[in-house]
Structures are given as C-alpha cells and as structure tokens.
ROSE-136290 format. One record per residue (C-alpha): residue in three letters; x, y, z. Coordinates in steps of 0.2 Angstrom, whole numbers. Example, Ala and Ser with C-alpha at 12.3 -4.5 7.8 and 13.67 -1.06 7.14 Angstrom:
<rs>
<r lumtor="ALA" xx="62" yy="-22" zz="39"/>
<r lumtor="SER" xx="68" yy="-5" zz="36"/>
</rs>
This chain:
<rs>
<r lumtor="MET" xx="0" yy="0" zz="0"/>
<r lumtor="GLY" xx="15" yy="12" zz="2"/>
<r lumtor="THR" xx="20" yy="24" zz="16"/>
<r lumtor="THR" xx="5" yy="32" zz="24"/>
<r lumtor="ALA" xx="4" yy="48" zz="34"/>
<r lumtor="LEU" xx="5" yy="40" zz="51"/>
<r lumtor="ASP" xx="18" yy="28" zz="46"/>
<r lumtor="ARG" xx="29" yy="43" zz="41"/>
<r lumtor="GLN" xx="25" yy="50" zz="58"/>
<r lumtor="LYS" xx="31" yy="35" zz="67"/>
<r lumtor="GLN" xx="47" yy="35" zz="56"/>
<r lumtor="ALA" xx="50" yy="53" zz="60"/>
<r lumtor="ASP" xx="54" yy="50" zz="79"/>
<r lumtor="GLY" xx="36" yy="52" zz="84"/>
<r lumtor="GLY" xx="31" yy="68" zz="74"/>
<r lumtor="LEU" xx="25" yy="74" zz="58"/>
<r lumtor="ASP" xx="37" yy="86" zz="49"/>
<r lumtor="ALA" xx="24" yy="99" zz="43"/>
<r lumtor="THR" xx="9" yy="105" zz="52"/>
<r lumtor="ALA" xx="13" yy="95" zz="68"/>
<r lumtor="ARG" xx="24" yy="109" zz="73"/>
<r lumtor="ALA" xx="9" yy="119" zz="77"/>
<r lumtor="GLY" xx="6" yy="110" zz="94"/>
<r lumtor="ASP" xx="17" yy="104" zz="109"/>
<r lumtor="GLY" xx="17" yy="85" zz="111"/>
<r lumtor="HIS" xx="6" yy="72" zz="104"/>
<r lumtor="VAL" xx="-13" yy="72" zz="104"/>
<r lumtor="LYS" xx="-19" yy="56" zz="113"/>
<r lumtor="ILE" xx="-33" yy="48" zz="104"/>
<r lumtor="VAL" xx="-44" yy="37" zz="115"/>
<r lumtor="LEU" xx="-54" yy="27" zz="102"/>
<r lumtor="VAL" xx="-69" yy="16" zz="108"/>
<r lumtor="GLU" xx="-77" yy="2" zz="100"/>
<r lumtor="TRP" xx="-91" yy="-11" zz="106"/>
<r lumtor="ALA" xx="-85" yy="-29" zz="104"/>
<r lumtor="ALA" xx="-102" yy="-34" zz="96"/>
<r lumtor="TYR" xx="-100" yy="-22" zz="82"/>
<r lumtor="PRO" xx="-93" yy="-27" zz="65"/>
<r lumtor="MET" xx="-77" yy="-18" zz="59"/>
<r lumtor="TYR" xx="-86" yy="-11" zz="45"/>
<r lumtor="ARG" xx="-105" yy="-5" zz="48"/>
<r lumtor="ASN" xx="-118" yy="6" zz="42"/>
<r lumtor="LYS" xx="-128" yy="17" zz="55"/>
<r lumtor="VAL" xx="-145" yy="24" zz="50"/>
<r lumtor="LEU" xx="-149" yy="41" zz="57"/>
<r lumtor="ASP" xx="-166" yy="48" zz="52"/>
<r lumtor="LYS" xx="-165" yy="38" zz="35"/>
<r lumtor="HIS" xx="-147" yy="45" zz="32"/>
<r lumtor="THR" xx="-134" yy="31" zz="31"/>
<r lumtor="VAL" xx="-118" yy="34" zz="41"/>
<r lumtor="ARG" xx="-104" yy="23" zz="34"/>
<r lumtor="CYS" xx="-93" yy="20" zz="50"/>
<r lumtor="GLY" xx="-85" yy="6" zz="61"/>
<r lumtor="LEU" xx="-68" yy="4" zz="68"/>
<r lumtor="GLY" xx="-61" yy="-4" zz="52"/>
<r lumtor="ARG" xx="-66" yy="11" zz="42"/>
<r lumtor="MET" xx="-60" yy="23" zz="55"/>
<r lumtor="LEU" xx="-43" yy="15" zz="56"/>
<r lumtor="ASP" xx="-42" yy="14" zz="37"/>
<r lumtor="GLY" xx="-45" yy="33" zz="37"/>
<r lumtor="LEU" xx="-33" yy="37" zz="50"/>
<r lumtor="ARG" xx="-20" yy="27" zz="40"/>
<r lumtor="ARG" xx="-24" yy="36" zz="24"/>
<r lumtor="TYR" xx="-26" yy="54" zz="29"/>
<r lumtor="ASP" xx="-13" yy="66" zz="38"/>
<r lumtor="PRO" xx="-21" yy="72" zz="55"/>
<r lumtor="GLY" xx="-11" yy="88" zz="54"/>
<r lumtor="LEU" xx="-5" yy="85" zz="72"/>
<r lumtor="PRO" xx="6" yy="71" zz="79"/>
<r lumtor="VAL" xx="-5" yy="58" zz="87"/>
<r lumtor="GLU" xx="-5" yy="42" zz="98"/>
<r lumtor="VAL" xx="-20" yy="31" zz="97"/>
<r lumtor="VAL" xx="-26" yy="19" zz="111"/>
<r lumtor="VAL" xx="-41" yy="8" zz="106"/>
<r lumtor="VAL" xx="-53" yy="3" zz="120"/>
<r lumtor="ILE" xx="-64" yy="-12" zz="117"/>
<r lumtor="ASN" xx="-80" yy="-12" zz="127"/>
<r lumtor="GLY" xx="-91" yy="-27" zz="131"/>
<r lumtor="ALA" xx="-76" yy="-39" zz="130"/>
<r lumtor="ASP" xx="-84" yy="-53" zz="138"/>
<r lumtor="PRO" xx="-98" yy="-66" zz="132"/>
<r lumtor="GLU" xx="-111" yy="-58" zz="142"/>
<r lumtor="HIS" xx="-110" yy="-41" zz="133"/>
<r lumtor="THR" xx="-104" yy="-47" zz="116"/>
<r lumtor="ALA" xx="-119" yy="-57" zz="111"/>
<r lumtor="PRO" xx="-137" yy="-58" zz="116"/>
<r lumtor="PRO" xx="-143" yy="-75" zz="122"/>
<r lumtor="SER" xx="-148" yy="-87" zz="108"/>
<r lumtor="PRO" xx="-167" yy="-87" zz="104"/>
<r lumtor="LEU" xx="-166" yy="-106" zz="105"/>
<r lumtor="LEU" xx="-165" yy="-104" zz="124"/>
<r lumtor="SER" xx="-182" yy="-96" zz="125"/>
<r lumtor="SER" xx="-190" yy="-108" zz="112"/>
<r lumtor="PRO" xx="-205" yy="-118" zz="118"/>
<r lumtor="LEU" xx="-197" yy="-133" zz="110"/>
<r lumtor="LEU" xx="-184" yy="-134" zz="124"/>
<r lumtor="ALA" xx="-197" yy="-133" zz="137"/>
<r lumtor="SER" xx="-207" yy="-147" zz="130"/>
<r lumtor="PRO" xx="-208" yy="-163" zz="140"/>
<r lumtor="GLN" xx="-205" yy="-173" zz="124"/>
<r lumtor="TRP" xx="-187" yy="-167" zz="125"/>
<r lumtor="PRO" xx="-175" yy="-179" zz="135"/>
<r lumtor="SER" xx="-170" yy="-174" zz="152"/>
<r lumtor="GLY" xx="-155" yy="-163" zz="153"/>
<r lumtor="LEU" xx="-155" yy="-158" zz="135"/>
<r lumtor="ARG" xx="-158" yy="-140" zz="138"/>
<r lumtor="SER" xx="-143" yy="-138" zz="149"/>
<r lumtor="GLN" xx="-132" yy="-147" zz="136"/>
<r lumtor="VAL" xx="-139" yy="-134" zz="123"/>
<r lumtor="GLU" xx="-135" yy="-120" zz="135"/>
<r lumtor="ARG" xx="-117" yy="-126" zz="137"/>
<r lumtor="LEU" xx="-115" yy="-128" zz="118"/>
<r lumtor="LEU" xx="-122" yy="-111" zz="115"/>
<r lumtor="ARG" xx="-111" yy="-103" zz="129"/>
<r lumtor="ARG" xx="-96" yy="-112" zz="122"/>
<r lumtor="GLU" xx="-100" yy="-105" zz="104"/>
<r lumtor="ARG" xx="-101" yy="-87" zz="111"/>
<r lumtor="GLU" xx="-84" yy="-89" zz="120"/>
<r lumtor="LEU" xx="-76" yy="-95" zz="104"/>
<r lumtor="ARG" xx="-83" yy="-81" zz="94"/>
<r lumtor="LEU" xx="-78" yy="-69" zz="107"/>
<r lumtor="ALA" xx="-60" yy="-76" zz="107"/>
<r lumtor="ARG" xx="-59" yy="-74" zz="88"/>
<r lumtor="ARG" xx="-64" yy="-56" zz="90"/>
<r lumtor="MET" xx="-52" yy="-53" zz="104"/>
<r lumtor="ARG" xx="-37" yy="-60" zz="93"/>
<r lumtor="ALA" xx="-42" yy="-49" zz="79"/>
<r lumtor="TYR" xx="-43" yy="-34" zz="90"/>
<r lumtor="ALA" xx="-26" yy="-38" zz="98"/>
<r lumtor="ALA" xx="-18" yy="-40" zz="81"/>
<r lumtor="LEU" xx="-23" yy="-22" zz="76"/>
<r lumtor="PRO" xx="-7" yy="-14" zz="80"/>
<r lumtor="ARG" xx="2" yy="-25" zz="68"/>
<r lumtor="LYS" xx="-9" yy="-19" zz="54"/>
<r lumtor="TYR" xx="-10" yy="-1" zz="60"/>
<r lumtor="PRO" xx="7" yy="3" zz="68"/>
<r lumtor="PHE" xx="0" yy="20" zz="75"/>
<r lumtor="ILE" xx="-10" yy="11" zz="88"/>
<r lumtor="GLN" xx="0" yy="11" zz="104"/>
<r lumtor="ALA" xx="-11" yy="-2" zz="113"/>
<r lumtor="VAL" xx="-28" yy="-11" zz="113"/>
<r lumtor="HIS" xx="-36" yy="-13" zz="130"/>
<r lumtor="PHE" xx="-51" yy="-24" zz="134"/>
<r lumtor="ARG" xx="-65" yy="-20" zz="147"/>
<r lumtor="GLY" xx="-83" yy="-24" zz="152"/>
<r lumtor="ASN" xx="-97" yy="-13" zz="147"/>
<r lumtor="GLN" xx="-99" yy="-3" zz="163"/>
<r lumtor="GLY" xx="-104" yy="15" zz="159"/>
<r lumtor="GLN" xx="-103" yy="11" zz="141"/>
<r lumtor="ASP" xx="-93" yy="24" zz="130"/>
<r lumtor="PHE" xx="-91" yy="35" zz="145"/>
<r lumtor="GLY" xx="-84" yy="21" zz="156"/>
<r lumtor="ALA" xx="-72" yy="18" zz="142"/>
<r lumtor="TYR" xx="-68" yy="36" zz="140"/>
<r lumtor="ASP" xx="-64" yy="36" zz="159"/>
<r lumtor="PHE" xx="-53" yy="21" zz="157"/>
<r lumtor="GLY" xx="-43" yy="30" zz="144"/>
<r lumtor="TYR" xx="-42" yy="46" zz="155"/>
<r lumtor="GLN" xx="-36" yy="36" zz="169"/>
<r lumtor="LEU" xx="-23" yy="28" zz="158"/>
<r lumtor="LEU" xx="-17" yy="45" zz="152"/>
<r lumtor="ARG" xx="-16" yy="52" zz="170"/>
<r lumtor="SER" xx="-5" yy="37" zz="175"/>
<r lumtor="GLN" xx="6" yy="41" zz="160"/>
<r lumtor="GLY" xx="8" yy="59" zz="165"/>
<r lumtor="HIS" xx="1" yy="66" zz="149"/>
<r lumtor="THR" xx="-2" yy="84" zz="150"/>
<r lumtor="GLY" xx="-7" yy="89" zz="133"/>
<r lumtor="ASP" xx="-23" yy="88" zz="121"/>
<r lumtor="VAL" xx="-34" yy="72" zz="120"/>
<r lumtor="LEU" xx="-48" yy="67" zz="109"/>
<r lumtor="PHE" xx="-61" yy="54" zz="115"/>
<r lumtor="MET" xx="-70" yy="47" zz="100"/>
<r lumtor="ASN" xx="-81" yy="31" zz="96"/>
<r lumtor="SER" xx="-83" yy="22" zz="80"/>
<r lumtor="SER" xx="-99" yy="29" zz="75"/>
<r lumtor="VAL" xx="-91" yy="44" zz="67"/>
<r lumtor="SER" xx="-88" yy="43" zz="48"/>
<r lumtor="GLY" xx="-70" yy="47" zz="42"/>
<r lumtor="PRO" xx="-57" yy="54" zz="42"/>
<r lumtor="HIS" xx="-60" yy="60" zz="24"/>
<r lumtor="GLU" xx="-46" yy="73" zz="22"/>
<r lumtor="ASP" xx="-29" yy="78" zz="27"/>
<r lumtor="GLY" xx="-28" yy="90" zz="42"/>
<r lumtor="TRP" xx="-44" yy="83" zz="49"/>
<r lumtor="LEU" xx="-38" yy="84" zz="67"/>
<r lumtor="LEU" xx="-29" yy="101" zz="66"/>
<r lumtor="LYS" xx="-46" yy="108" zz="61"/>
<r lumtor="TYR" xx="-53" yy="104" zz="79"/>
<r lumtor="ARG" xx="-37" yy="110" zz="88"/>
<r lumtor="ASP" xx="-38" yy="126" zz="78"/>
<r lumtor="GLN" xx="-56" yy="128" zz="84"/>
<r lumtor="PHE" xx="-52" yy="123" zz="101"/>
<r lumtor="LEU" xx="-40" yy="138" zz="102"/>
<r lumtor="ARG" xx="-51" yy="150" zz="91"/>
<r lumtor="HIS" xx="-61" yy="157" zz="106"/>
<r lumtor="PRO" xx="-56" yy="161" zz="124"/>
<r lumtor="ASN" xx="-57" yy="147" zz="138"/>
<r lumtor="VAL" xx="-64" yy="133" zz="127"/>
<r lumtor="GLY" xx="-66" yy="117" zz="137"/>
<r lumtor="LEU" xx="-73" yy="105" zz="124"/>
<r lumtor="CYS" xx="-74" yy="105" zz="105"/>
<r lumtor="GLY" xx="-84" yy="93" zz="95"/>
<r lumtor="ILE" xx="-92" yy="89" zz="79"/>
<r lumtor="GLY" xx="-110" yy="91" zz="86"/>
<r lumtor="LEU" xx="-118" yy="103" zz="98"/>
<r lumtor="ASN" xx="-135" yy="100" zz="106"/>
<r lumtor="SER" xx="-145" yy="113" zz="115"/>
<r lumtor="HIS" xx="-156" yy="101" zz="125"/>
<r lumtor="ASP" xx="-158" yy="85" zz="134"/>
<r lumtor="THR" xx="-165" yy="75" zz="119"/>
<r lumtor="THR" xx="-162" yy="58" zz="127"/>
<r lumtor="ASP" xx="-181" yy="55" zz="129"/>
<r lumtor="GLY" xx="-190" yy="67" zz="118"/>
<r lumtor="ASP" xx="-189" yy="86" zz="121"/>
<r lumtor="GLY" xx="-181" yy="89" zz="137"/>
<r lumtor="PRO" xx="-174" yy="104" zz="146"/>
<r lumtor="PHE" xx="-161" yy="116" zz="140"/>
<r lumtor="ALA" xx="-145" yy="107" zz="143"/>
<r lumtor="PRO" xx="-131" yy="113" zz="131"/>
<r lumtor="HIS" xx="-118" yy="100" zz="127"/>
<r lumtor="VAL" xx="-105" yy="93" zz="115"/>
<r lumtor="GLN" xx="-111" yy="76" zz="108"/>
<r lumtor="SER" xx="-100" yy="63" zz="115"/>
<r lumtor="TYR" xx="-95" yy="53" zz="100"/>
<r lumtor="PHE" xx="-81" yy="66" zz="97"/>
<r lumtor="LEU" xx="-74" yy="76" zz="111"/>
<r lumtor="TYR" xx="-58" yy="86" zz="109"/>
<r lumtor="THR" xx="-51" yy="94" zz="125"/>
<r lumtor="ASN" xx="-35" yy="94" zz="135"/>
<r lumtor="MET" xx="-29" yy="87" zz="151"/>
<r lumtor="LYS" xx="-28" yy="104" zz="160"/>
<r lumtor="VAL" xx="-47" yy="107" zz="157"/>
<r lumtor="LEU" xx="-51" yy="89" zz="162"/>
<r lumtor="GLN" xx="-41" yy="90" zz="179"/>
<r lumtor="HIS" xx="-49" yy="107" zz="183"/>
<r lumtor="ALA" xx="-67" yy="104" zz="178"/>
<r lumtor="LEU" xx="-69" yy="85" zz="181"/>
<r lumtor="GLY" xx="-55" yy="81" zz="193"/>
<r lumtor="SER" xx="-49" yy="62" zz="194"/>
<r lumtor="ARG" xx="-64" yy="54" zz="185"/>
<r lumtor="LEU" xx="-74" yy="58" zz="169"/>
<r lumtor="PHE" xx="-87" yy="46" zz="174"/>
<r lumtor="ASP" xx="-89" yy="35" zz="190"/>
<r lumtor="THR" xx="-94" yy="18" zz="184"/>
<r lumtor="SER" xx="-95" yy="12" zz="202"/>
<r lumtor="THR" xx="-110" yy="23" zz="206"/>
<r lumtor="SER" xx="-118" yy="27" zz="189"/>
<r lumtor="ALA" xx="-133" yy="17" zz="182"/>
<r lumtor="ASN" xx="-130" yy="7" zz="166"/>
<r lumtor="ASP" xx="-147" yy="12" zz="159"/>
<r lumtor="LYS" xx="-143" yy="19" zz="142"/>
<r lumtor="LEU" xx="-153" yy="35" zz="144"/>
<r lumtor="GLU" xx="-146" yy="39" zz="161"/>
<r lumtor="VAL" xx="-128" yy="35" zz="156"/>
<r lumtor="ILE" xx="-130" yy="48" zz="142"/>
<r lumtor="ARG" xx="-137" yy="61" zz="155"/>
<r lumtor="GLN" xx="-123" yy="58" zz="167"/>
<r lumtor="GLY" xx="-110" yy="56" zz="154"/>
<r lumtor="GLU" xx="-113" yy="66" zz="138"/>
<r lumtor="ILE" xx="-123" yy="80" zz="146"/>
<r lumtor="GLY" xx="-115" yy="79" zz="163"/>
<r lumtor="ILE" xx="-97" yy="81" zz="157"/>
<r lumtor="SER" xx="-102" yy="96" zz="147"/>
<r lumtor="GLU" xx="-111" yy="104" zz="162"/>
<r lumtor="ARG" xx="-96" yy="101" zz="173"/>
<r lumtor="VAL" xx="-85" yy="110" zz="160"/>
<r lumtor="LEU" xx="-97" yy="124" zz="158"/>
<r lumtor="ASP" xx="-99" yy="126" zz="177"/>
<r lumtor="ALA" xx="-80" yy="127" zz="178"/>
<r lumtor="GLY" xx="-80" yy="143" zz="167"/>
<r lumtor="TYR" xx="-76" yy="135" zz="150"/>
<r lumtor="SER" xx="-85" yy="136" zz="134"/>
<r lumtor="ILE" xx="-90" yy="123" zz="121"/>
<r lumtor="THR" xx="-88" yy="125" zz="102"/>
<r lumtor="SER" xx="-88" yy="116" zz="85"/>
<r lumtor="PRO" xx="-80" yy="120" zz="68"/>
<r lumtor="THR" xx="-97" yy="116" zz="61"/>
<r lumtor="PHE" xx="-101" yy="134" zz="68"/>
<r lumtor="PRO" xx="-84" yy="141" zz="69"/>
<r lumtor="GLU" xx="-90" yy="158" zz="75"/>
<r lumtor="PHE" xx="-100" yy="151" zz="89"/>
<r lumtor="ALA" xx="-94" yy="147" zz="107"/>
<r lumtor="TYR" xx="-107" yy="144" zz="121"/>
<r lumtor="HIS" xx="-103" yy="148" zz="139"/>
<r lumtor="ARG" xx="-114" yy="147" zz="154"/>
<r lumtor="GLY" xx="-127" yy="161" zz="154"/>
<r lumtor="GLY" xx="-123" yy="165" zz="136"/>
<r lumtor="THR" xx="-135" yy="165" zz="121"/>
<r lumtor="TRP" xx="-138" yy="149" zz="110"/>
<r lumtor="SER" xx="-137" yy="157" zz="93"/>
<r lumtor="ILE" xx="-136" yy="141" zz="82"/>
<r lumtor="PRO" xx="-150" yy="129" zz="78"/>
<r lumtor="TRP" xx="-158" yy="120" zz="93"/>
<r lumtor="GLY" xx="-159" yy="101" zz="96"/>
<r lumtor="ASP" xx="-149" yy="86" zz="90"/>
<r lumtor="LEU" xx="-142" yy="92" zz="73"/>
<r lumtor="ARG" xx="-138" yy="74" zz="68"/>
<r lumtor="PHE" xx="-157" yy="73" zz="63"/>
<r lumtor="SER" xx="-156" yy="90" zz="54"/>
<r lumtor="ARG" xx="-157" yy="88" zz="35"/>
<r lumtor="ARG" xx="-146" yy="103" zz="33"/>
<r lumtor="HIS" xx="-133" yy="99" zz="46"/>
<r lumtor="ARG" xx="-133" yy="80" zz="48"/>
<r lumtor="VAL" xx="-119" yy="76" zz="37"/>
<r lumtor="ALA" xx="-107" yy="89" zz="44"/>
<r lumtor="VAL" xx="-111" yy="83" zz="62"/>
<r lumtor="ASN" xx="-107" yy="65" zz="59"/>
<r lumtor="THR" xx="-91" yy="66" zz="48"/>
<r lumtor="ILE" xx="-73" yy="71" zz="52"/>
</rs>
C-alpha cells in the first residue's frame, strides 16, 4: 500500500514534519469500540446512512494526515461473552421446554451455545489484539466490560493518560463517526479549540437540549461521539474521574445524561465554553446566548452530514 501519513509520523521520531509543529506534544486519541459491532458497519440516522465502524476509521486514520502528531489507544467495550452477544433465541424456544425433550437436553444446549459465544469472542479478541500490527500508529488495545458504556471507556482512557503523565490535548471518539476523509482533519478541531477564549470542549455536534427521551430541558452539550479537549481542562473541571462507573446506572439514557450531558455541564460550570467547527464563530458559555439551531443536529437535514463526519 506504500507509506502512509501515520507511518511517516512513526518513522520521524514520533512527529509529523509539517503541520505537527503547530502544537506541543502528541494528541492522545482514545478510540472506543463495542465488541459486538462489525469492523465495517452502516448506521442509519433519520433515513441517512452513516458509513462507519472501527475498521473504516482506522483505514481513514492510516490514509489521511491528521495535521498533528497523534498516538492512538483503542478501548474495546463489552469484551466478555455476556455483553458481546445476546442469548440465543433457542434458549427461550418452547421446544426446549417441551416434556418431549430428553431430560438434561436444555442444559446441554445451553453449554454448547455458551461455548460457541466464547469461541466467537476469542476470535474477535485475537483480531482486535492484532490491530497494532496492521495499524502501527496504535499504541495499545485494551479490553474491558461495558460498565458505563462509552463513558466508562472514556474514563478508562483518561485514567490511563493520567497514569502516563500526559499533560497535552486528548480526543475521545467512538466508531460511530464517519471518517477521516481529508488531510488536516484533526488540526481543524485543535484550531477551533484555540479560536475562542477558555474553550473546554470542542466537538463535531452541539446539542442545546436533553433529547435523550423526547424534548427535554435546555442542557447545552457537546455530543460525546467526538470530544476534543486537554488534560488541564479535564483536571480542573472534572477532577480525577470523567465518569464514575461504580455509582452510575448502566441504563443507556441515564448514562447519556450523566456522561454526555454531565461532562459538558461540569466543563461549563468550571467557566469554560463549548464549540464546534460546524459553527466556527459560535462558542457557548454558561449564561450566554444559544445562537445556532436548537436540538440534536444529527437529525437536521441541513446539518446531519456535517455533524457525523470528520
């Protein structure tokens, strides 16, 4: 395939020669995937298909120059049989409950199905573990359960960066994003992060309200599939944890409220603003005016492509 942008970065003693000089140190990327997802997938949002998945994202990272030196850590959520595959419909089949079946057959079928899930998971884990050989810019692949979902994985990455003494910029991202599709894709977000004073979070999508369950209250936040920030902001606004998996519910909607909305609320409460290059002149701070379209823009016909793509 030839030498790619991130291969050249690795060869150049950890730094890209051109635009990378714009920043100090590497941007750490914490890239999160759920083990049940295929590497290449299509996600439908309001009849719009987003071509995404960990495989597509890694291919894009290899192909396009981010414009900044990066180090990638992959975190695999749900890396256990319980979270990777739902129980087989055979287990709830009335056939297995029928008195015509020989005694003990159900338990034998359960053991076989459990073993099949374990083998399937083992194959997936071997494929994930081999990713750094195919994509040398990946520093490491880590496996965890699904506590706290994406936000538990983001916090896992945050703890890892804190233990490494990282003090620079960081991007938390999951595999539902389409891209990258162009050189300089990451530099665009770092430039937007520095465009306005006291920015704490920069993302692709901004949402004015809590839309987890219909039309909720005004709760401005950066949508969590892409969060660009730095460790100084995180330490000041959030302290030692992004998301406490030991006390937070695992209900999806509640996790979003405590994670996606909660992280932005804490950043805003600490005196920072939130912004996105989708609306480059706009930055919202607590008590300010929300002067861009309201709601979840992923479902806006005008903006949905922009807020799902890097």
